[in-house]
N, CA, C, O and CB atoms as a CASP TS submission, in Angstrom:
PFRMAT TS
TARGET T0000
AUTHOR 0000-0000-0000
METHOD Language model
MODEL 1
PARENT N/A
ATOM      1  N   MET     1      -4.219 -10.446 -10.604  1.00  0.00           N
ATOM      2  CA  MET     1      -5.162 -10.848  -9.575  1.00  0.00           C
ATOM      3  C   MET     1      -6.591 -10.771 -10.105  1.00  0.00           C
ATOM      4  O   MET     1      -7.545 -10.993  -9.359  1.00  0.00           O
ATOM      5  CB  MET     1      -5.004  -9.970  -8.327  1.00  0.00           C
ATOM      6  N   ASN     2      -6.736 -10.464 -11.368  1.00  0.00           N
ATOM      7  CA  ASN     2      -8.010 -10.574 -12.057  1.00  0.00           C
ATOM      8  C   ASN     2      -9.086  -9.610 -11.559  1.00  0.00           C
ATOM      9  O   ASN     2     -10.236 -10.005 -11.364  1.00  0.00           O
ATOM     10  CB  ASN     2      -8.506 -11.960 -11.933  1.00  0.00           C
ATOM     11  N   TYR     3      -8.712  -8.352 -11.355  1.00  0.00           N
ATOM     12  CA  TYR     3      -9.711  -7.340 -11.047  1.00  0.00           C
ATOM     13  C   TYR     3      -9.275  -6.005 -11.637  1.00  0.00           C
ATOM     14  O   TYR     3      -8.109  -5.818 -11.985  1.00  0.00           O
ATOM     15  CB  TYR     3      -9.928  -7.222  -9.519  1.00  0.00           C
ATOM     16  N   GLN     4     -10.206  -5.098 -11.742  1.00  0.00           N
ATOM     17  CA  GLN     4      -9.942  -3.776 -12.304  1.00  0.00           C
ATOM     18  C   GLN     4      -9.710  -2.768 -11.182  1.00  0.00           C
ATOM     19  O   GLN     4     -10.345  -2.838 -10.130  1.00  0.00           O
ATOM     20  CB  GLN     4     -11.113  -3.322 -13.207  1.00  0.00           C
ATOM     21  N   ILE     5      -8.804  -1.841 -11.414  1.00  0.00           N
ATOM     22  CA  ILE     5      -8.609  -0.762 -10.454  1.00  0.00           C
ATOM     23  C   ILE     5      -8.812   0.569 -11.165  1.00  0.00           C
ATOM     24  O   ILE     5      -8.498   0.718 -12.346  1.00  0.00           O
ATOM     25  CB  ILE     5      -7.197  -0.836  -9.803  1.00  0.00           C
ATOM     26  N   ARG     6      -9.350   1.540 -10.411  1.00  0.00           N
ATOM     27  CA  ARG     6      -9.520   2.894 -10.922  1.00  0.00           C
ATOM     28  C   ARG     6      -8.769   3.846 -10.006  1.00  0.00           C
ATOM     29  O   ARG     6      -9.117   3.970  -8.832  1.00  0.00           O
ATOM     30  CB  ARG     6     -11.029   3.280 -11.021  1.00  0.00           C
ATOM     31  N   PRO     7      -7.742   4.524 -10.518  1.00  0.00           N
ATOM     32  CA  PRO     7      -7.014   5.478  -9.686  1.00  0.00           C
ATOM     33  C   PRO     7      -7.915   6.640  -9.266  1.00  0.00           C
ATOM     34  O   PRO     7      -8.692   7.155 -10.070  1.00  0.00           O
ATOM     35  CB  PRO     7      -5.782   6.007 -10.434  1.00  0.00           C
ATOM     36  N   LYS     8      -7.802   7.045  -8.003  1.00  0.00           N
ATOM     37  CA  LYS     8      -8.609   8.139  -7.466  1.00  0.00           C
ATOM     38  C   LYS     8      -7.758   9.372  -7.145  1.00  0.00           C
ATOM     39  O   LYS     8      -8.304  10.458  -6.950  1.00  0.00           O
ATOM     40  CB  LYS     8      -9.347   7.677  -6.211  1.00  0.00           C
ATOM     41  N   GLY     9      -6.459   9.225  -7.088  1.00  0.00           N
ATOM     42  CA  GLY     9      -5.597  10.379  -6.830  1.00  0.00           C
ATOM     43  C   GLY     9      -4.401  10.013  -5.971  1.00  0.00           C
ATOM     44  O   GLY     9      -4.330   8.930  -5.390  1.00  0.00           O
ATOM     45  N   LEU    10      -3.470  10.942  -5.906  1.00  0.00           N
ATOM     46  CA  LEU    10      -2.255  10.755  -5.120  1.00  0.00           C
ATOM     47  C   LEU    10      -2.604  10.654  -3.636  1.00  0.00           C
ATOM     48  O   LEU    10      -3.356  11.477  -3.114  1.00  0.00           O
ATOM     49  CB  LEU    10      -1.261  11.915  -5.366  1.00  0.00           C
ATOM     50  N   PHE    11      -2.062   9.656  -2.966  1.00  0.00           N
ATOM     51  CA  PHE    11      -2.279   9.487  -1.534  1.00  0.00           C
ATOM     52  C   PHE    11      -1.060   9.933  -0.735  1.00  0.00           C
ATOM     53  O   PHE    11      -1.185  10.671   0.241  1.00  0.00           O
ATOM     54  CB  PHE    11      -2.610   8.032  -1.216  1.00  0.00           C
ATOM     55  N   HIS    12       0.121   9.480  -1.156  1.00  0.00           N
ATOM     56  CA  HIS    12       1.334   9.781  -0.400  1.00  0.00           C
ATOM     57  C   HIS    12       2.547   9.620  -1.316  1.00  0.00           C
ATOM     58  O   HIS    12       2.575   8.751  -2.188  1.00  0.00           O
ATOM     59  CB  HIS    12       1.456   8.857   0.853  1.00  0.00           C
ATOM     60  N   GLU    13       3.542  10.472  -1.101  1.00  0.00           N
ATOM     61  CA  GLU    13       4.802  10.341  -1.844  1.00  0.00           C
ATOM     62  C   GLU    13       5.941  10.448  -0.843  1.00  0.00           C
ATOM     63  O   GLU    13       5.949  11.331   0.013  1.00  0.00           O
ATOM     64  CB  GLU    13       4.931  11.436  -2.971  1.00  0.00           C
ATOM     65  N   ASN    14       6.899   9.545  -0.959  1.00  0.00           N
ATOM     66  CA  ASN    14       8.007   9.498  -0.013  1.00  0.00           C
ATOM     67  C   ASN    14       9.279   9.080  -0.736  1.00  0.00           C
ATOM     68  O   ASN    14       9.270   8.159  -1.552  1.00  0.00           O
ATOM     69  CB  ASN    14       7.698   8.529   1.149  1.00  0.00           C
ATOM     70  N   THR    15      10.363   9.762  -0.431  1.00  0.00           N
ATOM     71  CA  THR    15      11.674   9.385  -0.952  1.00  0.00           C
ATOM     72  C   THR    15      12.503   8.859   0.212  1.00  0.00           C
ATOM     73  O   THR    15      12.600   9.492   1.263  1.00  0.00           O
ATOM     74  CB  THR    15      12.385  10.596  -1.658  1.00  0.00           C
ATOM     75  N   HIS    16      13.102   7.681   0.001  1.00  0.00           N
ATOM     76  CA  HIS    16      13.895   7.049   1.065  1.00  0.00           C
ATOM     77  C   HIS    16      15.237   6.609   0.491  1.00  0.00           C
ATOM     78  O   HIS    16      15.302   5.978  -0.563  1.00  0.00           O
ATOM     79  CB  HIS    16      13.137   5.831   1.690  1.00  0.00           C
ATOM     80  N   GLU    17      16.305   6.954   1.204  1.00  0.00           N
ATOM     81  CA  GLU    17      17.646   6.569   0.773  1.00  0.00           C
ATOM     82  C   GLU    17      18.098   5.331   1.530  1.00  0.00           C
ATOM     83  O   GLU    17      18.073   5.302   2.761  1.00  0.00           O
ATOM     84  CB  GLU    17      18.644   7.725   0.984  1.00  0.00           C
ATOM     85  N   TYR    18      18.514   4.308   0.788  1.00  0.00           N
ATOM     86  CA  TYR    18      18.989   3.052   1.353  1.00  0.00           C
ATOM     87  C   TYR    18      20.504   2.921   1.227  1.00  0.00           C
ATOM     88  O   TYR    18      20.994   1.821   0.968  1.00  0.00           O
ATOM     89  CB  TYR    18      18.304   1.877   0.670  1.00  0.00           C
ATOM     90  N   GLY    19      21.237   3.967   1.396  1.00  0.00           N
ATOM     91  CA  GLY    19      22.698   3.885   1.284  1.00  0.00           C
ATOM     92  C   GLY    19      23.159   4.070  -0.142  1.00  0.00           C
ATOM     93  O   GLY    19      23.558   5.169  -0.526  1.00  0.00           O
ATOM     94  N   ASN    20      23.110   3.007  -0.938  1.00  0.00           N
ATOM     95  CA  ASN    20      23.624   3.099  -2.305  1.00  0.00           C
ATOM     96  C   ASN    20      22.529   3.276  -3.363  1.00  0.00           C
ATOM     97  O   ASN    20      22.833   3.292  -4.556  1.00  0.00           O
ATOM     98  CB  ASN    20      24.425   1.866  -2.621  1.00  0.00           C
ATOM     99  N   PHE    21      21.268   3.408  -2.954  1.00  0.00           N
ATOM    100  CA  PHE    21      20.213   3.717  -3.917  1.00  0.00           C
ATOM    101  C   PHE    21      19.076   4.457  -3.221  1.00  0.00           C
ATOM    102  O   PHE    21      18.949   4.428  -1.997  1.00  0.00           O
ATOM    103  CB  PHE    21      19.687   2.426  -4.590  1.00  0.00           C
ATOM    104  N   ILE    22      18.260   5.116  -4.023  1.00  0.00           N
ATOM    105  CA  ILE    22      17.144   5.917  -3.521  1.00  0.00           C
ATOM    106  C   ILE    22      15.857   5.416  -4.161  1.00  0.00           C
ATOM    107  O   ILE    22      15.812   5.135  -5.359  1.00  0.00           O
ATOM    108  CB  ILE    22      17.358   7.436  -3.815  1.00  0.00           C
ATOM    109  N   ILE    23      14.804   5.308  -3.338  1.00  0.00           N
ATOM    110  CA  ILE    23      13.484   4.916  -3.840  1.00  0.00           C
ATOM    111  C   ILE    23      12.531   6.080  -3.648  1.00  0.00           C
ATOM    112  O   ILE    23      12.465   6.667  -2.568  1.00  0.00           O
ATOM    113  CB  ILE    23      12.953   3.638  -3.116  1.00  0.00           C
ATOM    114  N   ASN    24      11.800   6.407  -4.687  1.00  0.00           N
ATOM    115  CA  ASN    24      10.723   7.388  -4.591  1.00  0.00           C
ATOM    116  C   ASN    24       9.415   6.611  -4.705  1.00  0.00           C
ATOM    117  O   ASN    24       9.030   6.193  -5.797  1.00  0.00           O
ATOM    118  CB  ASN    24      10.841   8.509  -5.712  1.00  0.00           C
ATOM    119  N   LEU    25       8.735   6.419  -3.584  1.00  0.00           N
ATOM    120  CA  LEU    25       7.492   5.655  -3.541  1.00  0.00           C
ATOM    121  C   LEU    25       6.314   6.600  -3.715  1.00  0.00           C
ATOM    122  O   LEU    25       6.170   7.566  -2.966  1.00  0.00           O
ATOM    123  CB  LEU    25       7.368   4.867  -2.215  1.00  0.00           C
ATOM    124  N   ILE    26       5.485   6.324  -4.690  1.00  0.00           N
ATOM    125  CA  ILE    26       4.277   7.104  -4.932  1.00  0.00           C
ATOM    126  C   ILE    26       3.090   6.176  -4.709  1.00  0.00           C
ATOM    127  O   ILE    26       2.904   5.204  -5.441  1.00  0.00           O
ATOM    128  CB  ILE    26       4.262   7.725  -6.384  1.00  0.00           C
ATOM    129  N   ALA    27       2.284   6.486  -3.685  1.00  0.00           N
ATOM    130  CA  ALA    27       1.105   5.681  -3.363  1.00  0.00           C
ATOM    131  C   ALA    27      -0.132   6.382  -3.915  1.00  0.00           C
ATOM    132  O   ALA    27      -0.335   7.574  -3.685  1.00  0.00           O
ATOM    133  CB  ALA    27       0.976   5.457  -1.820  1.00  0.00           C
ATOM    134  N   ILE    28      -0.949   5.639  -4.636  1.00  0.00           N
ATOM    135  CA  ILE    28      -2.148   6.189  -5.261  1.00  0.00           C
ATOM    136  C   ILE    28      -3.366   5.460  -4.704  1.00  0.00           C
ATOM    137  O   ILE    28      -3.394   4.230  -4.651  1.00  0.00           O
ATOM    138  CB  ILE    28      -2.085   6.063  -6.816  1.00  0.00           C
ATOM    139  N   LYS    29      -4.377   6.231  -4.287  1.00  0.00           N
ATOM    140  CA  LYS    29      -5.630   5.630  -3.837  1.00  0.00           C
ATOM    141  C   LYS    29      -6.393   5.133  -5.053  1.00  0.00           C
ATOM    142  O   LYS    29      -6.460   5.810  -6.079  1.00  0.00           O
ATOM    143  CB  LYS    29      -6.486   6.645  -3.018  1.00  0.00           C
ATOM    144  N   CYS    30      -6.969   3.939  -4.925  1.00  0.00           N
ATOM    145  CA  CYS    30      -7.702   3.339  -6.042  1.00  0.00           C
ATOM    146  C   CYS    30      -8.991   2.704  -5.545  1.00  0.00           C
ATOM    147  O   CYS    30      -9.119   2.366  -4.368  1.00  0.00           O
ATOM    148  CB  CYS    30      -6.835   2.291  -6.767  1.00  0.00           C
ATOM    149  N   GLU    31      -9.940   2.547  -6.452  1.00  0.00           N
ATOM    150  CA  GLU    31     -11.131   1.749  -6.201  1.00  0.00           C
ATOM    151  C   GLU    31     -10.922   0.410  -6.903  1.00  0.00           C
ATOM    152  O   GLU    31     -10.382   0.350  -8.008  1.00  0.00           O
ATOM    153  CB  GLU    31     -12.444   2.476  -6.706  1.00  0.00           C
ATOM    154  N   ILE    32     -11.356  -0.654  -6.245  1.00  0.00           N
ATOM    155  CA  ILE    32     -11.231  -1.992  -6.820  1.00  0.00           C
ATOM    156  C   ILE    32     -12.599  -2.445  -7.293  1.00  0.00           C
ATOM    157  O   ILE    32     -13.599  -2.293  -6.592  1.00  0.00           O
ATOM    158  CB  ILE    32     -10.638  -2.998  -5.791  1.00  0.00           C
ATOM    159  N   GLU    33     -12.626  -3.004  -8.490  1.00  0.00           N
ATOM    160  CA  GLU    33     -13.865  -3.556  -9.034  1.00  0.00           C
ATOM    161  C   GLU    33     -13.631  -5.030  -9.320  1.00  0.00           C
ATOM    162  O   GLU    33     -12.779  -5.378 -10.137  1.00  0.00           O
ATOM    163  CB  GLU    33     -14.320  -2.791 -10.328  1.00  0.00           C
ATOM    164  N   GLY    34     -14.373  -5.886  -8.661  1.00  0.00           N
ATOM    165  CA  GLY    34     -14.213  -7.324  -8.824  1.00  0.00           C
ATOM    166  C   GLY    34     -13.665  -7.941  -7.555  1.00  0.00           C
ATOM    167  O   GLY    34     -13.430  -7.250  -6.563  1.00  0.00           O
ATOM    168  N   ILE    35     -13.465  -9.235  -7.593  1.00  0.00           N
ATOM    169  CA  ILE    35     -12.957  -9.975  -6.443  1.00  0.00           C
ATOM    170  C   ILE    35     -11.551 -10.456  -6.775  1.00  0.00           C
ATOM    171  O   ILE    35     -11.357 -11.166  -7.761  1.00  0.00           O
ATOM    172  CB  ILE    35     -13.894 -11.175  -6.074  1.00  0.00           C
ATOM    173  N   PRO    36     -10.557 -10.072  -5.950  1.00  0.00           N
ATOM    174  CA  PRO    36      -9.181 -10.522  -6.216  1.00  0.00           C
ATOM    175  C   PRO    36      -9.076 -12.046  -6.173  1.00  0.00           C
ATOM    176  O   PRO    36      -9.646 -12.699  -5.299  1.00  0.00           O
ATOM    177  CB  PRO    36      -8.208  -9.902  -5.196  1.00  0.00           C
ATOM    178  N   ILE    37      -8.346 -12.589  -7.124  1.00  0.00           N
ATOM    179  CA  ILE    37      -8.098 -14.028  -7.191  1.00  0.00           C
ATOM    180  C   ILE    37      -6.597 -14.252  -7.049  1.00  0.00           C
ATOM    181  O   ILE    37      -5.806 -13.687  -7.804  1.00  0.00           O
ATOM    182  CB  ILE    37      -8.641 -14.645  -8.534  1.00  0.00           C
ATOM    183  N   VAL    38      -6.211 -15.067  -6.090  1.00  0.00           N
ATOM    184  CA  VAL    38      -4.796 -15.356  -5.859  1.00  0.00           C
ATOM    185  C   VAL    38      -4.274 -16.209  -7.008  1.00  0.00           C
ATOM    186  O   VAL    38      -4.826 -17.266  -7.313  1.00  0.00           O
ATOM    187  CB  VAL    38      -4.582 -16.076  -4.492  1.00  0.00           C
ATOM    188  N   SER    39      -3.190 -15.730  -7.646  1.00  0.00           N
ATOM    189  CA  SER    39      -2.616 -16.506  -8.736  1.00  0.00           C
ATOM    190  C   SER    39      -1.113 -16.705  -8.556  1.00  0.00           C
ATOM    191  O   SER    39      -0.610 -17.801  -8.809  1.00  0.00           O
ATOM    192  CB  SER    39      -2.895 -15.823 -10.065  1.00  0.00           C
ATOM    193  N   LYS    40      -0.388 -15.681  -8.130  1.00  0.00           N
ATOM    194  CA  LYS    40       1.068 -15.791  -8.009  1.00  0.00           C
ATOM    195  C   LYS    40       1.543 -15.750  -6.565  1.00  0.00           C
ATOM    196  O   LYS    40       2.737 -15.899  -6.306  1.00  0.00           O
ATOM    197  CB  LYS    40       1.734 -14.682  -8.786  1.00  0.00           C
ATOM    198  N   HIS    41       0.642 -15.552  -5.632  1.00  0.00           N
ATOM    199  CA  HIS    41       1.002 -15.488  -4.221  1.00  0.00           C
ATOM    200  C   HIS    41       0.365 -16.665  -3.495  1.00  0.00           C
ATOM    201  O   HIS    41      -0.638 -17.216  -3.950  1.00  0.00           O
ATOM    202  CB  HIS    41       0.555 -14.138  -3.590  1.00  0.00           C
ATOM    203  N   SER    42       0.945 -17.045  -2.373  1.00  0.00           N
ATOM    204  CA  SER    42       0.415 -18.194  -1.640  1.00  0.00           C
ATOM    205  C   SER    42      -0.899 -17.880  -0.942  1.00  0.00           C
ATOM    206  O   SER    42      -1.732 -18.767  -0.756  1.00  0.00           O
ATOM    207  CB  SER    42       1.425 -18.671  -0.624  1.00  0.00           C
ATOM    208  N   LYS    43      -1.093 -16.602  -0.549  1.00  0.00           N
ATOM    209  CA  LYS    43      -2.363 -16.230   0.061  1.00  0.00           C
ATOM    210  C   LYS    43      -2.567 -14.732  -0.030  1.00  0.00           C
ATOM    211  O   LYS    43      -1.634 -13.970  -0.282  1.00  0.00           O
ATOM    212  CB  LYS    43      -2.422 -16.687   1.521  1.00  0.00           C
ATOM    213  N   LEU    44      -3.797 -14.333   0.179  1.00  0.00           N
ATOM    214  CA  LEU    44      -4.183 -12.936   0.147  1.00  0.00           C
ATOM    215  C   LEU    44      -4.966 -12.662   1.422  1.00  0.00           C
ATOM    216  O   LEU    44      -5.906 -13.389   1.748  1.00  0.00           O
ATOM    217  CB  LEU    44      -5.020 -12.592  -1.136  1.00  0.00           C
ATOM    218  N   ILE    45      -4.579 -11.612   2.144  1.00  0.00           N
ATOM    219  CA  ILE    45      -5.303 -11.259   3.362  1.00  0.00           C
ATOM    220  C   ILE    45      -5.768  -9.813   3.276  1.00  0.00           C
ATOM    221  O   ILE    45      -5.150  -8.986   2.605  1.00  0.00           O
ATOM    222  CB  ILE    45      -4.417 -11.475   4.614  1.00  0.00           C
ATOM    223  N   ARG    46      -6.860  -9.521   3.962  1.00  0.00           N
ATOM    224  CA  ARG    46      -7.351  -8.149   4.092  1.00  0.00           C
ATOM    225  C   ARG    46      -7.245  -7.753   5.541  1.00  0.00           C
ATOM    226  O   ARG    46      -7.647  -8.500   6.433  1.00  0.00           O
ATOM    227  CB  ARG    46      -8.815  -8.005   3.581  1.00  0.00           C
ATOM    228  N   LEU    47      -6.709  -6.587   5.770  1.00  0.00           N
ATOM    229  CA  LEU    47      -6.579  -6.089   7.133  1.00  0.00           C
ATOM    230  C   LEU    47      -7.300  -4.760   7.272  1.00  0.00           C
ATOM    231  O   LEU    47      -7.349  -3.969   6.329  1.00  0.00           O
ATOM    232  CB  LEU    47      -5.100  -5.941   7.522  1.00  0.00           C
ATOM    233  N   LYS    48      -7.853  -4.520   8.438  1.00  0.00           N
ATOM    234  CA  LYS    48      -8.370  -3.195   8.744  1.00  0.00           C
ATOM    235  C   LYS    48      -7.169  -2.280   8.886  1.00  0.00           C
ATOM    236  O   LYS    48      -6.083  -2.716   9.267  1.00  0.00           O
ATOM    237  CB  LYS    48      -9.258  -3.194  10.043  1.00  0.00           C
ATOM    238  N   ARG    49      -7.372  -1.024   8.581  1.00  0.00           N
ATOM    239  CA  ARG    49      -6.242  -0.092   8.602  1.00  0.00           C
ATOM    240  C   ARG    49      -5.559  -0.019   9.959  1.00  0.00           C
ATOM    241  O   ARG    49      -4.343   0.161  10.019  1.00  0.00           O
ATOM    242  CB  ARG    49      -6.705   1.282   8.203  1.00  0.00           C
ATOM    243  N   GLU    50      -6.314  -0.154  11.059  1.00  0.00           N
ATOM    244  CA  GLU    50      -5.689  -0.089  12.383  1.00  0.00           C
ATOM    245  C   GLU    50      -4.849  -1.332  12.693  1.00  0.00           C
ATOM    246  O   GLU    50      -4.130  -1.353  13.692  1.00  0.00           O
ATOM    247  CB  GLU    50      -6.759   0.084  13.452  1.00  0.00           C
ATOM    248  N   SER    51      -4.931  -2.367  11.850  1.00  0.00           N
ATOM    249  CA  SER    51      -4.125  -3.577  12.036  1.00  0.00           C
ATOM    250  C   SER    51      -2.894  -3.620  11.136  1.00  0.00           C
ATOM    251  O   SER    51      -2.103  -4.560  11.215  1.00  0.00           O
ATOM    252  CB  SER    51      -4.971  -4.796  11.781  1.00  0.00           C
ATOM    253  N   LEU    52      -2.726  -2.620  10.288  1.00  0.00           N
ATOM    254  CA  LEU    52      -1.605  -2.628   9.350  1.00  0.00           C
ATOM    255  C   LEU    52      -0.248  -2.612  10.033  1.00  0.00           C
ATOM    256  O   LEU    52       0.737  -3.100   9.481  1.00  0.00           O
ATOM    257  CB  LEU    52      -1.707  -1.453   8.429  1.00  0.00           C
ATOM    258  N   ASP    53      -0.198  -2.045  11.246  1.00  0.00           N
ATOM    259  CA  ASP    53       1.085  -2.009  11.952  1.00  0.00           C
ATOM    260  C   ASP    53       1.482  -3.368  12.521  1.00  0.00           C
ATOM    261  O   ASP    53       2.540  -3.489  13.139  1.00  0.00           O
ATOM    262  CB  ASP    53       1.028  -0.993  13.071  1.00  0.00           C
ATOM    263  N   SER    54       0.656  -4.387  12.322  1.00  0.00           N
ATOM    264  CA  SER    54       1.012  -5.740  12.758  1.00  0.00           C
ATOM    265  C   SER    54       1.954  -6.420  11.760  1.00  0.00           C
ATOM    266  O   SER    54       2.490  -7.491  12.045  1.00  0.00           O
ATOM    267  CB  SER    54      -0.256  -6.587  12.944  1.00  0.00           C
ATOM    268  N   LEU    55       2.156  -5.810  10.607  1.00  0.00           N
ATOM    269  CA  LEU    55       3.044  -6.371   9.585  1.00  0.00           C
ATOM    270  C   LEU    55       4.401  -5.675   9.634  1.00  0.00           C
ATOM    271  O   LEU    55       4.532  -4.592  10.204  1.00  0.00           O
ATOM    272  CB  LEU    55       2.416  -6.231   8.174  1.00  0.00           C
ATOM    273  N   ILE    56       5.397  -6.299   9.038  1.00  0.00           N
ATOM    274  CA  ILE    56       6.734  -5.705   8.938  1.00  0.00           C
ATOM    275  C   ILE    56       6.819  -5.007   7.581  1.00  0.00           C
ATOM    276  O   ILE    56       6.685  -5.643   6.536  1.00  0.00           O
ATOM    277  CB  ILE    56       7.876  -6.798   9.099  1.00  0.00           C
ATOM    278  N   TRP    57       7.042  -3.702   7.609  1.00  0.00           N
ATOM    279  CA  TRP    57       7.078  -2.898   6.391  1.00  0.00           C
ATOM    280  C   TRP    57       8.508  -2.461   6.081  1.00  0.00           C
ATOM    281  O   TRP    57       9.330  -2.290   6.981  1.00  0.00           O
ATOM    282  CB  TRP    57       6.162  -1.669   6.529  1.00  0.00           C
ATOM    283  N   ALA    58       8.784  -2.286   4.802  1.00  0.00           N
ATOM    284  CA  ALA    58      10.061  -1.710   4.385  1.00  0.00           C
ATOM    285  C   ALA    58      10.096  -0.253   4.840  1.00  0.00           C
ATOM    286  O   ALA    58       9.050   0.396   4.884  1.00  0.00           O
ATOM    287  CB  ALA    58      10.261  -1.824   2.829  1.00  0.00           C
ATOM    288  N   PRO    59      11.267   0.275   5.177  1.00  0.00           N
ATOM    289  CA  PRO    59      11.361   1.661   5.659  1.00  0.00           C
ATOM    290  C   PRO    59      10.687   2.679   4.734  1.00  0.00           C
ATOM    291  O   PRO    59      10.091   3.645   5.211  1.00  0.00           O
ATOM    292  CB  PRO    59      12.811   2.036   5.833  1.00  0.00           C
ATOM    293  N   THR    60      10.776   2.473   3.429  1.00  0.00           N
ATOM    294  CA  THR    60      10.163   3.428   2.503  1.00  0.00           C
ATOM    295  C   THR    60       8.633   3.392   2.549  1.00  0.00           C
ATOM    296  O   THR    60       7.984   4.374   2.188  1.00  0.00           O
ATOM    297  CB  THR    60      10.636   3.147   1.087  1.00  0.00           C
ATOM    298  N   ASP    61       8.046   2.266   2.991  1.00  0.00           N
ATOM    299  CA  ASP    61       6.588   2.123   3.076  1.00  0.00           C
ATOM    300  C   ASP    61       5.992   2.746   4.343  1.00  0.00           C
ATOM    301  O   ASP    61       4.820   3.122   4.353  1.00  0.00           O
ATOM    302  CB  ASP    61       6.218   0.658   3.017  1.00  0.00           C
ATOM    303  N   ILE    62       6.778   2.854   5.397  1.00  0.00           N
ATOM    304  CA  ILE    62       6.257   3.218   6.724  1.00  0.00           C
ATOM    305  C   ILE    62       5.507   4.552   6.750  1.00  0.00           C
ATOM    306  O   ILE    62       4.430   4.596   7.343  1.00  0.00           O
ATOM    307  CB  ILE    62       7.391   3.274   7.710  1.00  0.00           C
ATOM    308  N   PRO    63       5.997   5.643   6.150  1.00  0.00           N
ATOM    309  CA  PRO    63       5.223   6.890   6.204  1.00  0.00           C
ATOM    310  C   PRO    63       3.825   6.769   5.576  1.00  0.00           C
ATOM    311  O   PRO    63       2.863   7.311   6.120  1.00  0.00           O
ATOM    312  CB  PRO    63       5.992   7.989   5.505  1.00  0.00           C
ATOM    313  N   ALA    64       3.702   6.076   4.453  1.00  0.00           N
ATOM    314  CA  ALA    64       2.394   5.902   3.811  1.00  0.00           C
ATOM    315  C   ALA    64       1.476   5.029   4.664  1.00  0.00           C
ATOM    316  O   ALA    64       0.283   5.309   4.784  1.00  0.00           O
ATOM    317  CB  ALA    64       2.560   5.281   2.413  1.00  0.00           C
ATOM    318  N   VAL    65       2.032   3.976   5.254  1.00  0.00           N
ATOM    319  CA  VAL    65       1.236   3.100   6.121  1.00  0.00           C
ATOM    320  C   VAL    65       0.749   3.870   7.343  1.00  0.00           C
ATOM    321  O   VAL    65      -0.412   3.749   7.732  1.00  0.00           O
ATOM    322  CB  VAL    65       2.061   1.865   6.559  1.00  0.00           C
ATOM    323  N   GLU    66       1.626   4.657   7.944  1.00  0.00           N
ATOM    324  CA  GLU    66       1.223   5.457   9.106  1.00  0.00           C
ATOM    325  C   GLU    66       0.126   6.451   8.735  1.00  0.00           C
ATOM    326  O   GLU    66      -0.814   6.652   9.505  1.00  0.00           O
ATOM    327  CB  GLU    66       2.434   6.204   9.687  1.00  0.00           C
ATOM    328  N   GLN    67       0.239   7.069   7.571  1.00  0.00           N
ATOM    329  CA  GLN    67      -0.795   8.007   7.122  1.00  0.00           C
ATOM    330  C   GLN    67      -2.114   7.276   6.905  1.00  0.00           C
ATOM    331  O   GLN    67      -3.174   7.786   7.266  1.00  0.00           O
ATOM    332  CB  GLN    67      -0.360   8.721   5.822  1.00  0.00           C
ATOM    333  N   LEU    68      -2.054   6.095   6.322  1.00  0.00           N
ATOM    334  CA  LEU    68      -3.270   5.310   6.091  1.00  0.00           C
ATOM    335  C   LEU    68      -3.941   4.918   7.403  1.00  0.00           C
ATOM    336  O   LEU    68      -5.166   4.974   7.514  1.00  0.00           O
ATOM    337  CB  LEU    68      -2.945   4.056   5.280  1.00  0.00           C
ATOM    338  N   ILE    69      -3.149   4.522   8.396  1.00  0.00           N
ATOM    339  CA  ILE    69      -3.698   4.122   9.690  1.00  0.00           C
ATOM    340  C   ILE    69      -4.410   5.287  10.366  1.00  0.00           C
ATOM    341  O   ILE    69      -5.473   5.097  10.957  1.00  0.00           O
ATOM    342  CB  ILE    69      -2.589   3.586  10.598  1.00  0.00           C
ATOM    343  N   THR    70      -3.843   6.490  10.291  1.00  0.00           N
ATOM    344  CA  THR    70      -4.399   7.636  11.024  1.00  0.00           C
ATOM    345  C   THR    70      -5.407   8.447  10.208  1.00  0.00           C
ATOM    346  O   THR    70      -6.061   9.341  10.743  1.00  0.00           O
ATOM    347  CB  THR    70      -3.278   8.543  11.471  1.00  0.00           C
ATOM    348  N   GLU    71      -5.534   8.137   8.913  1.00  0.00           N
ATOM    349  CA  GLU    71      -6.437   8.892   8.041  1.00  0.00           C
ATOM    350  C   GLU    71      -7.894   8.744   8.481  1.00  0.00           C
ATOM    351  O   GLU    71      -8.344   7.655   8.835  1.00  0.00           O
ATOM    352  CB  GLU    71      -6.282   8.428   6.589  1.00  0.00           C
ATOM    353  N   LYS    72      -8.601   9.838   8.453  1.00  0.00           N
ATOM    354  CA  LYS    72     -10.033   9.804   8.736  1.00  0.00           C
ATOM    355  C   LYS    72     -10.757   9.503   7.436  1.00  0.00           C
ATOM    356  O   LYS    72     -10.514  10.148   6.416  1.00  0.00           O
ATOM    357  CB  LYS    72     -10.530  11.150   9.364  1.00  0.00           C
ATOM    358  N   VAL    73     -11.641   8.529   7.477  1.00  0.00           N
ATOM    359  CA  VAL    73     -12.330   8.080   6.246  1.00  0.00           C
ATOM    360  C   VAL    73     -13.596   8.861   6.035  1.00  0.00           C
ATOM    361  O   VAL    73     -14.309   8.630   5.059  1.00  0.00           O
ATOM    362  CB  VAL    73     -12.653   6.579   6.305  1.00  0.00           C
TER
END
């Protein structure tokens, strides 16, 4: 997407079992430098954190999304 990211630290870690496999999702807070350019996706949208629940998330993503929505900035 043609921009630089700088990791700022661990945000959330969640392990979710999907029956026959397990995913350990590690979410890291980052700073973005530059303007994202769409190259492999049809579009790119930005949402305010309180609007994130308007999307359909995979079960393993939901705890991190909920934490992001309720986090005090």
